[in-house]
N, C-alpha and C positions, 0 to 999 in steps of 0.2 A: 382526446386522441393525439392532439398536437404535441403533448409532452411525453408520449409513450416511447418514441424512438429518440435516443440521445447519443451523441458521439462521446464515448469514453476514452480517455487518454491517461496513460500511466508513465510518469517521469522516473526513470531509473538511472543509476550511476553509470551503466554501460549502454542502455538503450531506451528509446522512447517509443511506446507502441500505442496504437489506437484501433478502435473498431466501433461500428455502429451497434448499439445495444437496444434490445427490446426490454425496457425496464419492468414490464408487467410479468414477463416470463424469466428474466435473468439470462437471456440467450443472446449470443452474437448473431447479428444479421449480416455480417460481412466477414471476410478474412481479416485477420490481424495485419496491420501495416506497421512495420518496425523501421525506425531510423536510428543509427548509432548516436549516442549522446555526444554533442560537439565538445571539443577540447580547445581551450578551457570552457567548462560548462557555465557560462555567464547567463544571467536572466535574459539578456537580449538575444544571445545566440540560440537559446532554447526556445524563445518566443518565435523565432524564424522557423525552427523545426516544427513547432506546433502549427504554425500557419501552413507549412507544406503538407502536414497531415490532413488538415481541413480541406485543402485544395485537392489532395489525392481523392478524398471522398466526395468532392464537390459539395461540401457541407455548408449550410446556411443557418442551421437551427441551434439548439442549446448544446453546450459542451461541458462535460465534467472532467476535471483533471485531478489525478492523485499526485501529490508532491511529497518527497521524502524529508519531511521536517514539520515543525509546528506551524500551523496556519491559524491566525486569529482574524476572523471576519475578512478573509481574502488576502490578508497581509502575512508574508513569510517572516517568521521570528528566528528560525534557525536554518542552517544550510549545510548540514553534514553531507559529505561526499559530493558537494557541488562547489559553489564559488561564493565568496563573501558579498558579491554584488546582489545576492538574493535577499539579504537581511533587511527587513523593514520595507521591502518592495511590495507595492500593491499589485499582486499577481492577477487578481480579478480584472483590475483596470488595464494592466499591461497586455494580457492575453486577449481581452475583449477588443481592445484597440487594434492589436496586430491582426487578429483573425476576422474582425467585424462580425463576430458571433457573441451571443450571451454566454459568458464563461464563469463557472464557479470552481474554485480550487479548494481542495481539502487535503488533509493529511492522508498519505497513501495507505498506511496501515488501517486508519479509520475506515477508508473506502473498502479495503479488502474485507474487513470485519463485517461491515454492513451487508455486503454481498453474501458472505458465509452464513450470517445469522438469518437472512431472509430465504436463501435458496440452497444453502450447503450444509456443512457439518455442524453448524450451530442452530439450525432450524428447530424450533420448539424446545430448545435447551433452557432450563431454568437455572437459577443460581448465578455463579460467577464463571464467565467464559473468558479465557485469555487467548488471543490469537497472536502468534509471533511470525512475522514475515522474515524469511532468511534469504539473503542475497548478498549484494555488495555491502549492505549494512544489516542491522537488526531493527525491525519495526515492531511495535507492540500496540495492541488495542484491547480494551477490556469492556465487557458488558455485564451488567447486573440485572438479572431478570429481563434481558432483552434491551436494556437501556444503555446507550453508549456513554462511556467516560472518555471525552475527547483529548487528543494530544498527550497521550500517556507515553512519554519518551523513555521507557525503561530499557531501550536498547543501548542507552548510554550510562547505565550504572557502572560503578567502578568494580572491576573484577581483576584480580591478580595485579592490582596497582595501576590499572589503565582502563580506558574505555572498553566496555564489553565487546563492542564491534570488532576491535582489533584482536580479540582473543577467540571469539566464537562464531563469527559470521562465515558465510561461504567464501567470501573474499579471503579471509584469514586461512581457511583450509587450502585454497588454491595457492595463495602467495607463499605459504610456508610448506607447501607440498606435504600436507598431513594425510595419512591414510584414514579410512573411515572410522575404525575403532578409536584412534587417537582424537580425531575431531569430535566424534560423538561423545567422548568422555568430557571434553571441554564444554560442548553444548549442553550436556546433562548437568554439569556444574552450574551453568548459567540458568537453566530452567529451574533447578532446585533453589537457587537464590531468589528467583521471581516467586516461586511457590511460597517461600518463607515470608514474602512481603504481602502477597494478595490472596493466597490460598484459593486458587481456582478449582472449580468442579470439573472443568474440562480444559485442555490445552489443544489448540489447533495450530498446526504448522502450515504457513502459507508461503508465498513467494516461489522462487525457482526450486527451492528444496522440497516443495510439496510433491514434486514428481519423483523424488528419490527416497521415499520413506523406507523402502526395502533395504536401503544401505545403512540406516542409522537408528530406526525406531526400536529395534531389538536391544539396543544398548542403553536406553533411557530408563531411569529408575525413579521418576517422580511418583508421588502418591496419586496425583490426578492422572486420569487416562490421557494419553497423547494420541491424536489422530491427525492425518493430513487433510488439508483443505480439499473439499470435493470439487470446487471450481478451479483447482490447481492455480496456474499462473494467470488465469483470466479474472480472478476475483477482484483485482485492483481496478481494472477498466470497467467491470460491471458495477462495482460499488461506486466509482466516481460518477457514473451516469445516474445511478439511483439517488445519490445525494444532490446532484445537480437538479434532478426532477423535483426533489423536495424543496429546494431553495427557490426554484422557478415558481412553484405553486404558492409559496409564501409571498413572493413579490407580487404576484398577480392579485392576491387577496388584499394587499396593503394599499 
């Protein structure tokens, strides 16, 4: 029971949000608490925000954090949409020290995918499932018969001669003032490129765009069916808590 409730936190390019999660049911036990991402978003400044979130909830237990980049054994290897100070930083160690809690950091798309596979649009789905989180950037995660392929950074494939994020993310839509049909055509082009690489049986759209499926799903033309995440924008914090619970159990056994 000690590991059932975990504080889940999701680091985004514009905001950092957290909530207490019942990892058995995949439900929020508290209101989400959101703090704007500090500028510049250095590892140290974000660590202070994460500390403030744990203090807001008066939290002393396990913490799971979704990070928008590659994480290897708690160490950040990339830092898209953040700051170069993150690269090769031991985030498990930094955040544990700052918060005085046991912290496990994972790729944010991996976290969202885990939540959707257990509680949402991927539950019971066989074959290849691809989840794409769409927000400031593009995050991707793939499952084969329910098994995670970690750190799949397909949000950064080259599309139209540049990083796909700059062409098909929600930030690109907003920054370039694209209407929905124009943006959807770009996003469709991106999804079809992914489809040609991994041939998924189902594509799930997560992140902030999961709440806006009525604006763009009708324009998509992939062979695989495309659905929005059932957990909407809460998948990241639920999944971060789930993965933290998994790692905590492993450590208790070792």
